[in-house]
PAZA-194025 format. One record per residue (C-alpha): residue in one letter; x, z, y. Coordinates in steps of 0.05 Angstrom, whole numbers. Example, Ala and Ser with C-alpha at 12.3 -4.5 7.8 and 13.67 -1.06 7.14 Angstrom:
2
<r type="a" x="246" z="156" y="-90"/>
<r type="s" x="273" z="143" y="-21"/>
This chain:
187
<r type="m" x="-494" z="985" y="-65"/>
<r type="v" x="-546" z="970" y="-115"/>
<r type="k" x="-562" z="897" y="-128"/>
<r type="k" x="-632" z="878" y="-147"/>
<r type="y" x="-644" z="818" y="-188"/>
<r type="k" x="-709" z="779" y="-194"/>
<r type="f" x="-719" z="749" y="-262"/>
<r type="k" x="-762" z="690" y="-273"/>
<r type="e" x="-811" z="691" y="-331"/>
<r type="t" x="-815" z="634" y="-380"/>
<r type="k" x="-879" z="615" y="-418"/>
<r type="k" x="-845" z="627" y="-485"/>
<r type="t" x="-824" z="698" y="-464"/>
<r type="d" x="-891" z="713" y="-435"/>
<r type="r" x="-925" z="692" y="-501"/>
<r type="a" x="-877" z="736" y="-542"/>
<r type="r" x="-892" z="796" y="-497"/>
<r type="e" x="-968" z="786" y="-505"/>
<r type="e" x="-962" z="781" y="-580"/>
<r type="l" x="-923" z="846" y="-583"/>
<r type="k" x="-971" z="882" y="-538"/>
<r type="g" x="-1027" z="864" y="-587"/>
<r type="l" x="-989" z="899" y="-643"/>
<r type="e" x="-975" z="963" y="-604"/>
<r type="d" x="-1039" z="997" y="-629"/>
<r type="l" x="-1016" z="992" y="-702"/>
<r type="p" x="-997" z="1062" y="-728"/>
<r type="l" x="-923" z="1073" y="-735"/>
<r type="v" x="-908" z="1002" y="-712"/>
<r type="g" x="-924" z="1007" y="-639"/>
<r type="g" x="-857" z="1037" y="-619"/>
<r type="l" x="-819" z="983" y="-659"/>
<r type="f" x="-854" z="930" y="-620"/>
<r type="k" x="-844" z="963" y="-554"/>
<r type="g" x="-769" z="964" y="-570"/>
<r type="l" x="-772" z="888" y="-585"/>
<r type="e" x="-804" z="877" y="-518"/>
<r type="k" x="-747" z="915" y="-486"/>
<r type="f" x="-699" z="873" y="-524"/>
<r type="i" x="-731" z="810" y="-499"/>
<r type="d" x="-722" z="836" y="-428"/>
<r type="l" x="-648" z="852" y="-443"/>
<r type="a" x="-636" z="781" y="-468"/>
<r type="e" x="-667" z="752" y="-406"/>
<r type="k" x="-624" z="797" y="-362"/>
<r type="m" x="-563" z="777" y="-403"/>
<r type="e" x="-577" z="704" y="-387"/>
<r type="e" x="-585" z="719" y="-315"/>
<r type="a" x="-521" z="762" y="-313"/>
<r type="g" x="-476" z="706" y="-336"/>
<r type="g" x="-479" z="713" y="-411"/>
<r type="e" x="-458" z="785" y="-426"/>
<r type="i" x="-488" z="854" y="-427"/>
<r type="k" x="-455" z="920" y="-450"/>
<r type="r" x="-487" z="987" y="-460"/>
<r type="k" x="-453" z="1052" y="-484"/>
<r type="g" x="-476" z="1120" y="-501"/>
<r type="e" x="-440" z="1187" y="-517"/>
<r type="i" x="-457" z="1247" y="-559"/>
<r type="k" x="-424" z="1311" y="-535"/>
<r type="g" x="-413" z="1373" y="-576"/>
<r type="d" x="-429" z="1445" y="-559"/>
<r type="d" x="-360" z="1451" y="-526"/>
<r type="g" x="-376" z="1394" y="-478"/>
<r type="k" x="-324" z="1347" y="-510"/>
<r type="i" x="-343" z="1278" y="-531"/>
<r type="k" x="-358" z="1275" y="-605"/>
<r type="g" x="-389" z="1206" y="-613"/>
<r type="i" x="-390" z="1139" y="-576"/>
<r type="y" x="-436" z="1082" y="-594"/>
<r type="g" x="-448" z="1017" y="-557"/>
<r type="f" x="-463" z="946" y="-562"/>
<r type="s" x="-445" z="881" y="-528"/>
<r type="i" x="-493" z="821" y="-526"/>
<r type="k" x="-461" z="754" y="-507"/>
<r type="s" x="-491" z="685" y="-500"/>
<r type="g" x="-455" z="641" y="-548"/>
<r type="i" x="-451" z="567" y="-561"/>
<r type="g" x="-519" z="537" y="-553"/>
<r type="n" x="-540" z="602" y="-520"/>
<r type="i" x="-546" z="637" y="-586"/>
<r type="p" x="-536" z="712" y="-573"/>
<r type="k" x="-481" z="748" y="-609"/>
<r type="v" x="-487" z="823" y="-616"/>
<r type="q" x="-427" z="865" y="-629"/>
<r type="t" x="-427" z="940" y="-638"/>
<r type="f" x="-370" z="987" y="-622"/>
<r type="g" x="-354" z="1064" y="-624"/>
<r type="n" x="-346" z="1116" y="-677"/>
<r type="i" x="-418" z="1127" y="-698"/>
<r type="r" x="-434" z="1090" y="-763"/>
<r type="p" x="-500" z="1084" y="-802"/>
<r type="v" x="-492" z="1110" y="-874"/>
<r type="e" x="-542" z="1096" y="-930"/>
<r type="k" x="-570" z="1157" y="-964"/>
<r type="k" x="-593" z="1157" y="-1038"/>
<r type="a" x="-666" z="1170" y="-1016"/>
<r type="g" x="-665" z="1103" y="-978"/>
<r type="k" x="-662" z="1137" y="-910"/>
<r type="r" x="-607" z="1119" y="-862"/>
<r type="e" x="-562" z="1173" y="-829"/>
<r type="i" x="-510" z="1168" y="-780"/>
<r type="k" x="-438" z="1192" y="-787"/>
<r type="i" x="-387" z="1208" y="-731"/>
<r type="t" x="-319" z="1187" y="-753"/>
<r type="e" x="-251" z="1200" y="-722"/>
<r type="t" x="-237" z="1125" y="-718"/>
<r type="r" x="-273" z="1081" y="-666"/>
<r type="e" x="-288" z="1008" y="-674"/>
<r type="p" x="-263" z="970" y="-613"/>
<r type="i" x="-296" z="911" y="-579"/>
<r type="v" x="-261" z="848" y="-601"/>
<r type="d" x="-272" z="777" y="-578"/>
<r type="v" x="-245" z="718" y="-619"/>
<r type="f" x="-236" z="649" y="-592"/>
<r type="d" x="-223" z="588" y="-633"/>
<r type="e" x="-177" z="546" y="-587"/>
<r type="k" x="-148" z="476" y="-601"/>
<r type="d" x="-81" z="499" y="-630"/>
<r type="h" x="-88" z="573" y="-635"/>
<r type="v" x="-135" z="633" y="-644"/>
<r type="l" x="-142" z="679" y="-586"/>
<r type="i" x="-162" z="752" y="-598"/>
<r type="v" x="-179" z="799" y="-542"/>
<r type="a" x="-187" z="874" y="-561"/>
<r type="e" x="-206" z="933" y="-518"/>
<r type="l" x="-162" z="992" y="-538"/>
<r type="p" x="-167" z="1042" y="-481"/>
<r type="g" x="-123" z="1104" y="-484"/>
<r type="v" x="-72" z="1082" y="-535"/>
<r type="l" x="3" z="1061" y="-527"/>
<r type="e" x="27" z="992" y="-546"/>
<r type="e" x="74" z="1023" y="-598"/>
<r type="s" x="17" z="1050" y="-638"/>
<r type="i" x="-15" z="983" y="-650"/>
<r type="k" x="-9" z="958" y="-721"/>
<r type="l" x="-30" z="887" y="-745"/>
<r type="d" x="-35" z="860" y="-813"/>
<r type="l" x="-64" z="794" y="-842"/>
<r type="k" x="-99" z="791" y="-909"/>
<r type="g" x="-123" z="721" y="-922"/>
<r type="d" x="-169" z="703" y="-863"/>
<r type="i" x="-179" z="776" y="-842"/>
<r type="l" x="-137" z="808" y="-787"/>
<r type="i" x="-132" z="882" y="-794"/>
<r type="l" x="-123" z="918" y="-727"/>
<r type="e" x="-107" z="993" y="-722"/>
<r type="a" x="-81" z="1033" y="-663"/>
<r type="g" x="-82" z="1104" y="-639"/>
<r type="d" x="-53" z="1172" y="-636"/>
<r type="e" x="-81" z="1245" y="-646"/>
<r type="k" x="-132" z="1236" y="-591"/>
<r type="r" x="-158" z="1165" y="-603"/>
<r type="k" x="-158" z="1120" y="-664"/>
<r type="y" x="-184" z="1049" y="-670"/>
<r type="s" x="-194" z="1005" y="-731"/>
<r type="k" x="-226" z="938" y="-742"/>
<r type="e" x="-225" z="881" y="-793"/>
<r type="i" x="-230" z="814" y="-755"/>
<r type="l" x="-252" z="751" y="-791"/>
<r type="l" x="-212" z="695" y="-763"/>
<r type="p" x="-246" z="626" y="-753"/>
<r type="a" x="-186" z="585" y="-780"/>
<r type="k" x="-124" z="592" y="-822"/>
<r type="v" x="-66" z="618" y="-779"/>
<r type="d" x="8" z="623" y="-782"/>
<r type="f" x="15" z="698" y="-771"/>
<r type="e" x="91" z="693" y="-757"/>
<r type="q" x="76" z="650" y="-697"/>
<r type="r" x="40" z="698" y="-651"/>
<r type="e" x="46" z="722" y="-580"/>
<r type="t" x="18" z="789" y="-559"/>
<r type="n" x="6" z="820" y="-490"/>
<r type="f" x="-18" z="890" y="-480"/>
<r type="k" x="-37" z="914" y="-410"/>
<r type="n" x="-85" z="966" y="-384"/>
<r type="g" x="-114" z="978" y="-454"/>
<r type="i" x="-128" z="905" y="-467"/>
<r type="l" x="-93" z="870" y="-524"/>
<r type="e" x="-89" z="794" y="-520"/>
<r type="m" x="-59" z="758" y="-581"/>
<r type="k" x="-50" z="684" y="-592"/>
<r type="i" x="-38" z="664" y="-665"/>
<r type="a" x="-18" z="592" y="-679"/>
<r type="k" x="-64" z="554" y="-726"/>
<r type="a" x="-33" z="536" y="-793"/>
<r type="i" x="-20" z="461" y="-804"/>
């Protein structure tokens, strides 16, 4: 069953769309502004969808196997400020000529949510396809280093924590590829 949603237009959004349409005729810039218009639509849909939208794409090799995954998650944060988070194993690389290239790496970046709670920091990471025994955690200052994986899948991410924590006082739970970790705040 496909649900259809009707999105209400706001004056502010309508005005932004009209300004973008006026710039579409500029050489080399029209496509950029069409993309921004689509982004405005996506932000509206996110608000209607309850605050989060995820999109994912894959690049397959000649053998049909997945070579690259790239996606993003947009969430409505405090004060409805959107937070964009990328994930996957496709990374932009700066070239000497100033042009950007992409590089497909073995290691994927997982989607990670960090919540600053009253007495602890809650971290939720999506790590599909790995075993709990392969998860490695390390703390360097206020950065949590998360690594997991085997021969088939590898994940790695450096996570900036919102508060000082006592890394020895942590609880972890790993189920169905989702890691939940509560780390007590340092006193």
